[in-house]
N, CA, C and O of each residue as an XYZ file, in Angstrom:
900
protein
N      -9.823    -41.456     32.213
C      -9.067    -40.691     33.098
C      -9.533    -39.312     33.727
O      -9.928    -38.325     33.105
N      -9.402    -39.458     35.059
C      -9.056    -38.850     35.786
C     -10.167    -36.748     35.302
O      -9.732    -35.788     34.666
N     -11.307    -36.908     35.878
C     -11.971    -35.609     35.511
C     -10.769    -34.060     35.725
O     -10.673    -33.149     34.902
N     -10.058    -34.158     36.931
C      -9.279    -32.956     37.273
C      -7.950    -33.135     36.119
O      -7.663    -32.203     35.368
N      -7.291    -34.296     36.097
C      -6.348    -34.119     35.085
C      -6.425    -33.952     33.778
O      -5.447    -33.732     33.064
N      -7.833    -34.068     33.307
C      -8.176    -34.197     31.886
C      -7.713    -32.707     31.448
O      -6.888    -32.357     30.604
N      -8.850    -31.667     32.656
C      -9.368    -30.292     32.716
C      -7.902    -29.682     32.470
O      -7.749    -28.819     31.605
N      -6.960    -30.090     33.152
C      -5.547    -29.950     33.777
C      -4.618    -29.622     32.049
O      -4.131    -28.581     31.609
N      -4.705    -31.210     31.371
C      -4.027    -30.824     29.894
C      -4.982    -30.049     29.450
O      -4.618    -28.936     29.070
N      -6.321    -30.354     29.370
C      -6.970    -29.384     28.426
C      -6.342    -27.819     28.018
O      -6.117    -27.296     26.927
N      -6.155    -27.285     29.601
C      -5.812    -26.225     29.798
C      -4.372    -25.861     29.374
O      -3.982    -24.794     28.901
N      -3.518    -27.221     29.702
C      -2.058    -26.623     28.907
C      -2.344    -26.551     27.397
O      -2.072    -25.741     26.511
N      -2.723    -27.224     27.432
C      -3.211    -26.927     25.401
C      -3.582    -25.843     24.943
O      -3.192    -25.246     23.940
N      -4.662    -25.472     25.994
C      -4.769    -24.207     25.213
C      -3.666    -22.868     25.135
O      -3.587    -21.842     24.460
N      -2.688    -23.661     26.486
C      -1.520    -22.518     26.012
C      -0.527    -22.625     24.763
O       0.275    -21.766     24.398
N      -0.716    -23.620     24.310
C       0.722    -23.728     23.076
C      -0.044    -23.876     22.148
O      -0.733    -24.824     21.770
N       0.209    -22.279     21.589
C       0.313    -21.821     20.691
C       0.893    -22.350     19.024
O       2.035    -22.529     18.600
N      -0.484    -22.493     18.353
C       0.243    -23.308     16.629
C       0.358    -22.576     15.778
O      -0.560    -21.980     15.216
N       1.587    -22.500     15.530
C       1.960    -21.776     14.640
C       1.505    -21.581     13.272
O       1.093    -22.521     12.592
N       1.575    -20.323     12.832
C       0.247    -20.439     11.239
C       1.198    -21.272     10.390
O       2.353    -21.643     10.596
N       0.220    -21.484      9.202
C       0.819    -22.043      8.653
C       1.114    -21.628      7.358
O       0.365    -20.916      6.690
N       2.171    -22.051      6.998
C       2.602    -21.697      5.642
C       1.970    -20.778      4.433
O       0.857    -21.252      4.206
N       2.157    -19.940      3.780
C       1.326    -19.265      2.618
C       1.413    -19.962      1.260
O       2.132    -19.653      0.311
N       0.497    -21.008      1.364
C       0.167    -21.580     -0.038
C       1.142    -20.913     -1.186
O       1.863    -19.944     -0.945
N       1.063    -21.575     -2.489
C       1.656    -20.775     -3.412
C       0.796    -20.499     -3.767
O       0.901    -19.299     -3.512
N      -0.307    -20.608     -4.302
C      -1.437    -18.863     -4.291
C      -1.367    -17.880     -3.725
O      -1.186    -16.754     -4.191
N      -1.541    -18.290     -2.344
C      -1.377    -17.045     -1.653
C      -0.251    -16.131     -2.295
O      -0.192    -14.990     -2.754
N       0.736    -17.346     -2.071
C       2.164    -16.251     -2.448
C       2.296    -15.866     -3.833
O       3.242    -15.393     -4.463
N       1.280    -16.139     -4.108
C       1.791    -15.807     -6.035
C       0.594    -13.906     -5.730
O       0.871    -12.708     -5.665
N      -0.228    -14.452     -5.674
C      -1.565    -13.492     -4.699
C      -0.596    -11.784     -4.380
O      -0.608    -10.670     -4.905
N       0.125    -12.427     -3.264
C       0.726    -11.871     -2.575
C       1.629    -10.511     -3.333
O       1.694     -9.312     -3.065
N       2.556    -11.784     -4.891
C       3.211    -10.595     -5.572
C       2.992     -9.684     -5.940
O       3.421     -8.546     -5.751
N       1.512    -10.568     -7.143
C       1.022     -9.672     -7.681
C       0.063     -8.069     -6.835
O       0.045     -7.021     -7.481
N      -0.337     -8.103     -6.024
C      -0.911     -7.330     -5.095
C       0.204     -6.274     -5.136
O      -0.088     -5.187     -5.634
N       2.077     -6.567     -4.436
C       2.685     -5.580     -3.973
C       2.789     -4.718     -5.577
O       2.649     -3.519     -5.819
N       3.142     -6.085     -6.660
C       3.656     -5.409     -7.685
C       2.397     -4.413     -8.570
O       2.688     -3.645     -9.486
N       1.610     -4.540     -8.280
C       0.284     -2.938     -8.624
C       0.268     -1.800     -7.796
O      -0.029     -0.630     -8.039
N       0.758     -2.539     -6.461
C       0.588     -1.471     -5.408
C       2.099     -0.392     -5.637
O       2.099      0.821     -5.428
N       3.109     -1.075     -6.032
C       5.041     -0.051     -6.932
C       3.742      0.414     -7.925
O       2.947      1.185     -7.388
N       3.496      0.064     -9.139
C       3.046      0.769     -9.959
C       2.279      2.103     -9.847
O       2.268      3.228    -10.346
N       1.605      1.314     -8.859
C       0.276      2.641     -8.779
C       0.819      3.850     -8.127
O       0.426      4.945     -8.528
N       1.714      3.772     -7.129
C       2.838      4.534     -6.319
C       3.544      5.200     -7.655
O       3.420      6.331     -8.124
N       4.196      4.268     -8.014
C       4.479      5.012     -9.479
C       4.320      6.305     -9.956
O       4.990      7.335     -9.884
N       2.853      5.870    -10.655
C       2.055      6.406    -11.462
C       1.210      7.525    -10.695
O       0.843      8.418    -11.460
N       0.831      7.682     -9.423
C       0.027      8.749     -8.361
C       1.275      9.801     -8.371
O       1.038     10.991     -8.578
N       3.169      9.154     -8.048
C       3.732     10.800     -8.252
C       4.143     10.971     -8.791
O       5.175     11.567     -8.483
N       3.887     10.676    -10.360
C       4.450     11.589    -11.177
C       3.217     12.047    -12.035
O       3.474     12.850    -12.933
N       1.591     11.546    -11.843
C       0.768     12.318    -12.598
C      -0.547     12.619    -11.499
O      -1.499     13.263    -11.940
N      -0.575     12.193    -10.225
C      -1.291     12.296     -9.097
C      -2.180     11.604     -9.037
O      -2.389     11.179    -10.173
N      -3.177     11.039     -8.043
C      -4.061     10.596     -7.626
C      -5.247     10.797     -9.045
O      -5.426      9.923     -9.893
N      -5.760     11.784     -9.028
C      -6.706     12.371     -9.481
C      -6.275     12.386    -11.288
O      -7.226     12.482    -12.064
N      -4.950     12.296    -11.833
C      -4.978     12.260    -13.348
C      -4.927     10.672    -13.478
O      -5.513      9.991    -14.319
N      -4.300     10.349    -12.710
C      -3.962      8.797    -13.073
C      -5.179      7.964    -13.030
O      -6.063      8.078    -12.182
N      -5.162      7.027    -14.109
C      -5.720      5.688    -14.579
C      -5.570      4.436    -14.565
O      -4.408      4.058    -14.716
N      -6.709      3.297    -14.374
C      -6.473      2.446    -14.082
C      -5.908      1.575    -14.785
O      -5.361      0.564    -14.346
N      -6.037      2.052    -16.455
C      -5.173      1.637    -17.452
C      -3.170      1.344    -17.293
O      -2.457      0.340    -17.305
N      -2.869      3.147    -17.127
C      -2.253      3.489    -16.457
C      -1.457      2.398    -15.829
O      -0.630      1.673    -16.382
N      -1.956      2.399    -14.212
C      -1.576      1.168    -13.562
C      -1.252     -0.262    -13.869
O      -0.578     -1.146    -13.340
N      -1.893     -0.151    -14.782
C      -1.990     -2.271    -14.981
C      -0.627     -2.067    -16.000
O       0.359     -2.784    -16.171
N      -1.018     -0.799    -16.576
C       0.327     -1.409    -18.168
C       1.855     -1.027    -17.679
O       2.888     -1.375    -18.250
N       1.745     -0.201    -16.443
C       3.169     -0.375    -15.726
C       3.684     -1.388    -15.155
O       4.820     -1.862    -15.164
N       2.228     -1.820    -14.393
C       2.578     -3.409    -13.907
C       2.972     -4.577    -14.803
O       3.931     -5.294    -14.516
N       2.173     -4.775    -15.966
C       2.282     -5.379    -17.093
C       1.234     -6.570    -16.461
O       1.649     -7.681    -16.132
N      -0.138     -6.170    -16.352
C      -0.876     -6.526    -15.585
C      -2.046     -6.648    -16.431
O      -1.862     -6.029    -17.479
N      -3.530     -7.383    -16.357
C      -4.340     -6.788    -17.421
C      -5.698     -6.607    -16.063
O      -5.754     -7.200    -14.986
N      -6.468     -5.779    -16.524
C      -7.325     -4.720    -15.656
C      -8.857     -5.655    -14.499
O      -9.753     -5.310    -13.729
N      -8.237     -7.055    -15.153
C      -9.037     -8.322    -14.820
C      -8.246     -8.519    -13.040
O      -8.611     -8.464    -11.865
N      -7.548     -8.657    -13.482
C      -5.997     -8.830    -12.323
C      -6.473     -7.765    -11.159
O      -7.121     -8.031    -10.147
N      -6.052     -6.692    -11.518
C      -6.343     -5.121    -10.684
C      -7.697     -5.299     -9.934
O      -7.734     -5.282     -8.703
N      -9.010     -5.502    -10.838
C     -10.143     -5.591    -10.132
C     -10.234     -6.951     -9.363
O     -10.993     -7.181     -8.421
N      -9.520     -7.634     -9.806
C      -9.134     -8.822     -7.971
C      -8.550     -8.441     -6.786
O      -8.642     -9.101     -5.751
N      -8.100     -7.659     -6.868
C      -7.019     -7.182     -5.972
C      -7.505     -5.461     -5.337
O      -7.195     -4.974     -4.250
N      -8.221     -4.922     -6.281
C      -8.459     -3.727     -5.801
C     -10.373     -3.071     -6.662
O     -10.814     -3.614     -7.675
N     -10.863     -2.309     -6.187
C     -12.377     -1.742     -6.289
C     -11.734     -0.968     -7.478
O     -11.641     -1.423     -8.618
N     -11.358      0.099     -7.125
C     -10.679      1.077     -7.939
C      -9.992      1.661     -7.686
O      -9.600      1.357     -6.559
N      -9.170      2.974     -8.331
C      -8.160      3.830     -8.598
C      -7.882      4.429     -6.665
O      -6.878      4.802     -6.058
N      -9.329      4.250     -6.266
C      -8.821      5.383     -5.099
C      -8.953      4.352     -3.797
O      -8.737      4.899     -2.715
N      -9.241      3.105     -3.761
C      -9.152      1.898     -3.570
C      -7.531      1.579     -2.954
O      -7.050      1.587     -1.820
N      -7.032      1.325     -4.196
C      -5.357      1.326     -4.477
C      -4.683      2.851     -3.465
O      -4.128      2.709     -2.375
N      -4.795      3.531     -3.803
C      -4.495      4.663     -3.099
C      -4.950      4.940     -1.747
O      -4.258      5.782     -1.175
N      -5.914      4.471     -1.080
C      -5.909      4.618      0.315
C      -4.915      3.594      0.912
O      -4.478      3.830      2.038
N      -4.461      2.323      0.167
C      -3.799      1.084      0.819
C      -2.375      2.181      0.623
O      -1.790      2.456      1.670
N      -1.870      2.747     -0.584
C      -0.810      3.416     -0.561
C      -0.793      4.025      0.591
O      -0.009      3.762      1.502
N      -1.872      5.080      0.616
C      -1.362      6.487      1.782
C      -1.121      5.873      3.104
O      -0.141      6.182      3.782
N      -2.126      4.885      3.530
C      -1.754      3.957      4.769
C      -0.558      3.350      5.128
O      -0.251      3.208      6.312
N       0.247      2.926      4.077
C       1.410      2.554      4.309
C       2.268      3.753      4.517
O       3.226      3.762      5.290
N       1.869      4.802      3.765
C       2.832      6.495      3.426
C       2.554      6.839      5.179
O       3.612      6.751      5.802
N       1.640      7.117      5.845
C       1.293      7.480      7.072
C       2.082      6.826      7.850
O       2.699      7.455      8.709
N       2.293      4.984      7.691
C       2.858      4.749      9.092
C       4.422      4.600      8.719
O       5.229      4.502      9.643
N       4.770      4.586      7.657
C       6.072      5.114      7.638
C       6.309      6.549      8.903
O       6.912      6.531      9.976
N       5.661      7.524      8.313
C       5.661      8.961      8.561
C       5.559      8.618     10.438
O       6.134      9.269     11.311
N       4.835      7.658     10.598
C       4.304      7.570     12.514
C       5.405      6.970     12.589
O       6.181      7.447     13.417
N       5.885      5.758     11.803
C       7.256      5.155     12.247
C       8.009      6.686     12.925
O       7.775      7.224     14.007
N       8.928      7.083     11.875
C       9.381      8.045     12.194
C       9.387      9.217     13.375
O      10.326      9.608     14.069
N       8.270      9.550     13.354
C       7.542     10.719     14.412
C       7.938      9.841     15.362
O       8.980     10.299     15.831
N       7.640      8.753     15.929
C       8.310      7.461     17.251
C       9.218      7.376     17.469
O       9.525      7.087     18.626
N      10.153      7.567     16.528
C      11.486      7.217     16.942
C      12.678      8.114     17.650
O      13.302      9.076     17.203
N      12.751      7.489     18.828
C      13.847      8.909     19.435
C      12.874      9.930     19.650
O      13.261     11.082     19.453
N      11.433      9.716     20.093
C      10.932     10.738     21.057
C      11.583     11.543     22.140
O      12.069     10.923     23.086
N      11.661     13.018     22.111
C      12.215     13.672     23.062
C      11.425     13.256     24.910
O      10.239     13.211     25.235
N      12.433     13.070     25.582
C      11.881     12.528     27.039
C      10.917     14.291     27.397
O      11.098     15.365     26.822
N      10.160     14.035     28.272
C       9.118     14.903     28.477
C      10.035     16.008     29.531
O       9.539     17.134     29.547
N      11.072     15.869     30.250
C      12.148     16.808     30.960
C      12.678     17.567     29.312
O      12.566     18.775     29.522
N      12.984     17.450     28.414
C      13.186     18.560     27.468
C      11.858     19.579     27.196
O      10.785     19.368     27.762
N      12.001     20.374     26.540
C      11.419     21.396     25.772
C      10.445     21.586     25.232
O      10.064     20.461     24.906
N       9.463     22.575     24.762
C       8.603     22.293     23.897
C       8.955     22.343     22.971
O       8.335     21.678     22.141
N      10.315     23.247     22.429
C      10.864     23.863     21.036
C      11.368     21.660     20.857
O      10.974     20.957     19.926
N      11.959     21.330     21.640
C      12.678     20.100     21.178
C      11.739     19.154     20.433
O      12.033     18.384     19.518
N      10.627     19.349     20.967
C       9.579     18.020     20.855
C       9.301     18.530     19.344
O       8.896     17.692     18.539
N       9.568     20.331     18.774
C       8.927     20.465     17.528
C      10.033     20.516     16.705
O       9.755     20.635     15.512
N      11.304     20.456     17.009
C      12.284     20.324     16.715
C      12.606     18.655     15.888
O      13.444     18.529     14.995
N      12.010     17.858     16.256
C      12.042     16.451     16.444
C      10.694     15.995     15.165
O      10.880     15.102     14.339
N       9.242     16.906     15.257
C       8.558     16.551     14.264
C       9.621     16.840     12.919
O       9.908     16.122     11.961
N       9.996     18.015     13.249
C      10.309     18.912     11.621
C      11.721     17.979     11.236
O      12.160     18.127     10.095
N      12.548     16.877     12.306
C      13.531     16.038     11.485
C      12.804     15.192     11.282
O      13.077     14.637     10.219
N      11.242     14.421     12.213
C      11.673     13.343     11.632
C      10.377     13.418      9.739
O      10.262     12.385      9.079
N       9.839     14.402      9.403
C       9.562     14.719      8.764
C      10.392     14.903      7.352
O      10.208     14.618      6.168
N      11.571     15.642      8.271
C      12.639     15.378      6.572
C      13.032     14.073      6.262
O      13.180     13.651      5.115
N      13.233     13.318      7.484
C      14.200     12.176      6.600
C      12.926     11.212      6.674
O      13.170     10.251      7.402
N      11.774     11.192      6.189
C      10.525     10.960      5.670
C      10.798     10.928      4.240
O      10.979      9.870      3.637
N      10.839     12.494      3.489
C      11.078     13.197      2.726
C      12.245     12.758      1.945
O      12.278     12.759      0.714
N      13.302     12.343      2.799
C      14.495     11.798      2.183
C      14.526     10.768      1.951
O      15.265     10.578      0.986
N      14.002      9.701      2.409
C      13.329      8.131      2.096
C      12.720      7.373      1.703
O      12.867      6.276      1.164
N      11.675      8.231      2.098
C      10.325      7.705      1.037
C       9.496      9.581      0.300
O       8.639     10.336      0.758
N      10.392      9.610     -1.023
C      10.250     10.463     -2.133
C       8.383     10.151     -2.770
O       7.591     11.076     -2.945
N       8.158      9.151     -2.932
C       7.340      8.775     -3.966
C       5.906      8.993     -2.598
O       4.829      9.583     -2.687
N       6.434      8.348     -1.618
C       5.009      8.053     -0.843
C       5.450      9.677     -0.195
O       5.779      9.210      0.895
N       5.606     10.593     -0.089
C       5.972     11.921      0.456
C       4.736     12.722     -0.552
O       3.886     13.511     -0.139
N       4.946     12.225     -2.063
C       4.838     12.805     -3.343
C       2.960     12.830     -2.824
O       2.116     13.689     -2.566
N       3.028     11.550     -2.881
C       1.583     10.899     -2.701
C       0.664     11.623     -2.031
O      -0.286     12.152     -2.607
N       0.976     11.746     -0.116
C       0.471     12.609      0.899
C       0.168     13.721      0.566
O      -0.851     14.257      1.001
N       1.065     14.362     -0.360
C       0.843     15.843     -0.301
C       0.060     15.828     -1.701
O      -0.539     16.899     -1.803
N      -0.135     15.087     -2.710
C      -1.176     15.237     -3.655
C      -2.776     14.611     -2.657
O      -3.826     15.241     -2.777
N      -2.724     13.798     -2.069
C      -3.950     13.582     -0.956
C      -4.465     14.430     -0.421
O      -4.586     14.218      0.786
N      -4.929     15.536     -0.831
C      -5.361     16.358     -0.647
C      -5.422     16.785      0.821
O      -6.380     17.234      1.450
N      -3.703     16.445      1.361
C      -3.694     16.818      3.026
C      -4.083     18.125      3.195
O      -5.238     18.351      3.557
N      -3.121     19.241      2.945
C      -3.514     20.599      3.130
C      -4.843     20.958      2.863
O      -5.492     21.464      3.779
N      -5.237     20.825      2.024
C      -7.252     21.066      1.882
C      -7.890     20.075      3.196
O      -9.009     20.572      3.316
N      -7.804     18.974      4.226
C      -8.689     18.787      3.984
C      -8.378     18.280      5.802
O      -9.148     17.533      6.406
N      -7.409     18.739      6.273
C      -6.705     18.571      7.752
C      -7.503     19.292      8.943
O      -7.153     18.862     10.042
N      -8.428     20.222      8.986
C      -9.252     20.522      9.490
C     -10.510     19.895      9.981
O     -11.179     19.957     11.012
N     -10.593     19.060      8.471
C     -11.822     18.236      9.123
C     -12.205     16.947      9.654
O     -11.746     16.548     10.724
N     -12.728     16.516      9.212
C     -13.221     15.448     10.265
C     -12.938     14.034      9.884
O     -14.060     13.560      9.707
N     -12.143     13.190      9.682
C     -12.167     11.899      8.597
C     -13.331     11.363      8.516
O     -14.153     11.042      9.374
N     -13.309     11.267      6.822
C     -14.746     10.692      6.676
C     -14.452      9.064      6.006
O     -14.837      7.967      6.410
N     -13.513      9.487      4.691
C     -13.679      8.528      4.302
C     -12.162      7.784      4.007
O     -11.339      8.305      4.759
N     -11.549      6.749      3.163
C     -10.658      6.376      2.633
C      -9.354      6.881      2.613
O      -8.372      6.373      3.154
N      -9.397      7.780      2.042
C      -8.036      8.848      1.925
C      -7.713      9.639      3.211
O      -6.682      9.542      3.876
N      -9.017     10.619      3.499
C      -8.765     11.241      5.128
C      -8.605     10.829      6.242
O      -8.064     11.428      7.172
N      -9.194      9.459      6.243
C      -9.118      9.269      7.788
C      -7.252      8.455      7.953
O      -7.151      7.830      9.009
N      -6.249      8.439      7.280
C      -4.824      8.151      7.411
C      -4.510      9.230      7.954
O      -4.194      9.101      9.137
N      -4.457     10.705      7.368
C      -4.665     11.555      7.637
C      -4.489     12.035      9.712
O      -3.523     12.557     10.269
N      -5.590     11.662     10.218
C      -6.427     11.967     10.722
C      -5.653     11.405     11.638
O      -5.380     11.960     12.702
N      -5.134      9.966     11.210
C      -4.252      9.209     12.485
C      -2.925      9.969     12.802
O      -2.476     10.100     13.941
N      -2.351     10.455     11.663
C      -0.966     11.570     11.714
C      -1.523     13.041     12.200
O      -0.625     13.844     12.451
N      -2.597     13.417     12.337
C      -2.824     14.612     12.921
C      -2.882     14.661     14.830
O      -2.401     15.524     15.565
N      -3.655     13.395     15.211
C      -3.771     12.686     16.147
C      -2.482     12.318     16.903
O      -2.630     12.418     18.122
N      -0.859     11.789     16.385
C      -0.306     11.179     17.152
C       0.725     12.830     17.436
O       1.525     13.089     18.335
N       0.264     13.670     16.258
C       1.171     14.736     16.687
C       0.205     15.580     17.775
O       0.697     16.615     18.223
N      -0.743     15.311     18.093
C      -1.669     16.017     19.401
C      -1.095     15.170     20.558
O      -0.710     15.675     21.613
N      -1.078     14.444     20.410
C      -0.984     12.967     20.996
C       0.801     13.663     22.096
O       0.814     13.944     23.294
N       1.942     13.731     21.170
C       3.741     13.815     21.458
C       3.072     15.263     22.200
O       3.279     15.323     23.412
N       2.397     16.274     21.669
C       2.655     17.630     22.093
C       2.544     17.692     23.668
O       3.439     18.109     24.403
N       1.173     17.160     24.123
C       0.421     17.190     25.127
C       1.082     17.618     26.061
O       1.062     18.768     26.500
N       2.063     16.232     26.636
C       2.973     16.165     27.806
C       4.361     17.325     27.878
O       5.291     17.286     28.684
N       4.160     18.243     26.859
C       4.934     19.275     27.066
C       4.280     20.738     27.040
O       4.876     21.761     26.703
N       3.142     20.663     27.396
C       2.505     21.766     27.805
C       2.121     22.564     28.732
O       1.498     23.626     28.724
N       2.792     21.604     29.924
C       2.874     21.846     31.419
C       1.818     21.921     31.998
O       0.994     21.007     31.998
N       1.700     22.804     32.470
C       0.019     23.230     33.377
C      -0.702     23.524     32.384
O      -1.884     23.207     32.251
N      -0.112     24.082     31.704
C      -0.971     25.262     30.749
C      -2.105     24.217     29.746
O      -1.713     23.297     29.028
N      -3.520     24.624     29.916
C      -4.282     24.269     29.108
C      -4.358     24.601     27.603
O      -3.877     25.723     27.450
N      -4.662     24.212     26.734
C      -4.663     24.148     25.350
C      -5.922     23.063     24.958
O      -5.826     21.867     25.235
N      -7.466     23.811     24.076
C      -8.076     22.964     23.999
C      -7.509     22.125     22.382
O      -6.435     22.511     21.922
N      -7.975     21.467     21.934
C      -7.892     20.147     21.198
C      -7.930     21.355     19.884
O      -7.098     21.330     18.977
N      -8.716     22.088     19.944
C      -8.691     22.867     18.352
C      -7.119     23.700     17.988
O      -6.381     23.794     17.007
N      -7.134     24.146     19.229
C      -5.688     24.913     19.274
C      -4.193     24.155     18.371
O      -3.325     24.621     17.633
N      -4.578     22.442     19.055
C      -3.434     21.794     18.897
C      -3.862     21.375     17.695
O      -2.946     21.165     16.899
N      -5.031     21.169     17.269
C      -5.130     20.794     15.858
C      -4.472     22.007     15.057
O      -3.456     21.769     14.404
N      -4.803     22.811     15.069
C      -4.195     24.166     14.160
C      -2.667     24.227     14.140
O      -1.918     24.644     13.256
N      -2.395     23.701     15.344
C      -0.994     23.618     15.565
C      -0.452     22.279     14.688
O       0.233     22.597     13.717
N      -0.572     21.430     14.801
C      -0.363     20.353     13.818
C      -0.938     20.468     12.126
O      -0.367     19.688     11.363
N      -1.753     21.156     11.651
C      -1.836     21.681     10.456
C      -0.862     22.507     10.465
O      -0.146     22.372      9.473
N      -0.456     23.509     11.353
C       0.821     24.185     10.572
C       1.970     23.355     10.584
O       2.680     23.760      9.664
N       2.334     22.721     10.965
C       3.303     22.074     11.136
C       3.977     20.894     10.034
O       5.149     20.527      9.940
N       2.496     20.362      9.074
C       1.804     19.539      8.374
C       2.065     20.855      7.179
O       2.762     20.647      6.186
N       1.564     21.884      7.375
C       1.481     22.675      5.953
C       3.013     23.618      6.284
O       3.097     24.343      5.293
N       4.090     23.892      7.099
C       5.200     24.026      7.086
C       6.189     23.093      5.831
O       6.854     23.550      4.902
N       5.980     21.753      6.215
C       6.312     20.807      6.007
C       6.740     20.664      4.396
O       7.767     20.831      3.739
N       5.312     20.247      4.131
C       5.228     19.702      2.998
C       5.254     20.814      1.948
O       5.501     20.734      0.744
N       4.901     21.994      2.792
C       5.034     23.067      1.577
C       6.266     23.211      1.319
O       6.650     23.346      0.157
N       7.277     23.207      2.583
C       8.449     23.383      1.720
C       9.131     22.402      1.292
O      10.092     22.752      0.607
N       8.986     21.145      1.451
C       9.663     20.418      1.582
C       9.003     20.309     -0.888
O       9.673     20.577     -1.886
N       7.966     19.960     -0.788
C       7.119     19.951     -2.138
C       7.971     21.311     -3.039
O       8.159     21.297     -4.256
N       8.259     22.060     -2.406
C       8.990     23.278     -3.327
C      10.426     23.130     -3.812
O      11.113     23.474     -4.773
N      10.549     22.403     -2.599
C      12.422     22.022     -2.832
C      12.705     21.335     -3.150
O      13.924     21.187     -3.238
N      11.783     20.294     -3.609
C      11.774     18.678     -4.693
C      12.615     19.709     -5.961
O      13.687     19.283     -6.392
N      11.991     21.226     -6.573
C      12.709     21.632     -7.621
C      13.651     21.542     -7.635
O      14.022     22.432     -6.871
N      14.691     20.934     -8.073
C      15.939     21.314     -8.569
C      16.972     21.418     -7.282
O      18.077     21.905     -7.524
N      16.708     21.024     -6.025
C      17.427     21.443     -4.841
C      18.043     20.127     -4.689
O      17.458     19.075     -4.942
N      19.403     20.233     -4.212
C      19.844     19.515     -3.662
C      19.595     18.839     -2.501
O      19.081     19.640     -1.720
N      19.759     17.253     -1.768
C      19.341     17.510     -0.132
C      20.011     18.272      0.774
O      19.353     18.479      1.794
N      20.954     18.695      0.754
C      22.042     19.060      1.416
C      21.630     21.262      1.127
O      21.578     22.209      1.912
N      21.462     21.135     -0.244
C      20.908     22.364     -0.175
C      19.343     22.914      0.965
O      18.928     23.884      1.599
N      18.967     21.448      0.595
C      17.528     21.825      1.484
C      17.524     21.864      2.888
O      16.665     22.440      3.555
N      18.707     21.108      3.434
C      18.924     20.856      4.616
C      19.367     22.140      5.293
O      19.077     22.260      6.484
N      20.229     23.404      4.507
C      20.764     24.475      4.809
C      20.031     25.093      4.372
O      20.098     26.207      4.893
N      19.285     25.038      3.646
C      18.466     26.582      3.731
C      17.099     26.465      4.436
O      16.205     27.302      4.566
N      17.207     25.032      4.904
C      15.392     25.021      6.096
C      15.477     25.430      7.316
O      14.538     25.676      8.074
N      17.344     25.563      7.661
C      17.514     25.788      8.970
C      17.242     27.071      9.419
O      17.097     27.141     10.640
N      17.142     27.984      8.875
C      16.911     29.731      9.521
C      15.302     29.517      9.557
O      14.604     29.993     10.451
N      15.006     29.065      8.925
C      13.492     29.166      8.600
C      13.121     28.308      9.747
O      12.145     28.662     10.407
N      13.759     27.228     10.082
C      13.063     26.341     10.698
C      12.977     26.886     12.243
O      12.173     26.672     13.151
N      14.013     27.585     12.150
C      14.372     27.986     13.800
C      13.408     29.298     13.846
O      12.912     29.497     14.955
N      13.130     30.039     13.028
C      11.873     31.196     13.397
C      10.677     30.785     13.167
O       9.789     31.635     13.233
N      10.246     29.145     12.777
C       9.135     28.522     12.527
C       8.878     27.709     14.191
O       7.933     27.854     14.967
N      10.047     26.894     14.313
C       9.930     26.646     16.200
C       9.504     27.850     17.009
O       8.581     27.559     17.769
N       9.914     29.185     17.085
C       9.562     29.531     17.789
C       8.213     30.864     17.902
O       7.863     31.633     18.798
N       7.807     30.635     16.650
C       6.524     31.127     16.002
C       5.343     29.783     17.047
O       4.588     30.006     17.994
N       5.619     28.649     16.429
C       4.859     27.894     17.147
C       5.115     27.565     19.153
O       4.303     27.117     19.963
N       5.995     27.842     19.276
C       6.013     28.075     21.055
C       5.536     28.763     21.155
O       4.542     28.293     21.710
N       5.290     30.291     20.992
C       4.678     31.447     21.179
C       3.174     31.108     21.090
O       2.431     31.178     22.069
N       2.656     30.631     19.511
C       1.349     29.976     19.681
C       0.724     29.099     20.613
O      -0.494     29.093     20.790
N       1.459     28.419     21.164
C       1.559     27.265     22.109
C       1.049     27.945     23.563
O       0.007     27.823     24.207
N       2.074     28.588     23.736
C       2.162     28.972     25.645
C       1.665     30.589     25.281
O       1.510     30.988     26.435
N       1.468     31.264     24.780
C       1.198     32.483     25.120
C      -1.088     32.387     25.154
O      -1.744     33.387     25.444
């Protein structure tokens, strides 16, 4: 075959994407077992907290042996880290939905933050509890260094990224923005954790409205003064 023609054929071959092979029966079974462990762990962590939970509790809830657990995770903090990553991904997805346009005000984007967190509370309560128990409020201002703290750092960075376009010509140092992000997280997680004790969703929405308005105005002043 003529060499230039062969090269053209080889170039075309590289453009053709080879489809991913279908997972084998063993891989499907392993994925199903892993998801079963994750579901059981989320239930246990939301009921008992990460510190009080044990691997025995998780495997008993999943109806699986401890050996099976250790084939998928190294310890309870390993599986907690996976769950926290998933929860943060869900929360970030809500934060990125319907983001206000730059022509809108800083108060609008802060309202958007609170609405996204409210939706997260409504639709992912177990993950909400997990994040609150994941020492979020204790370590928000630290640099993320371990597997439980790193996802929270991604969460704070997203808040910072979304805030910057709404600050106009005023330059605010990143430490100030991070403190504001901590305030947003503290308000939302603190209020909703308290509200979960015997309050209906509509009652929560009604009671938080005046508090949210005052909170947004305070944050706006904090950033603009």
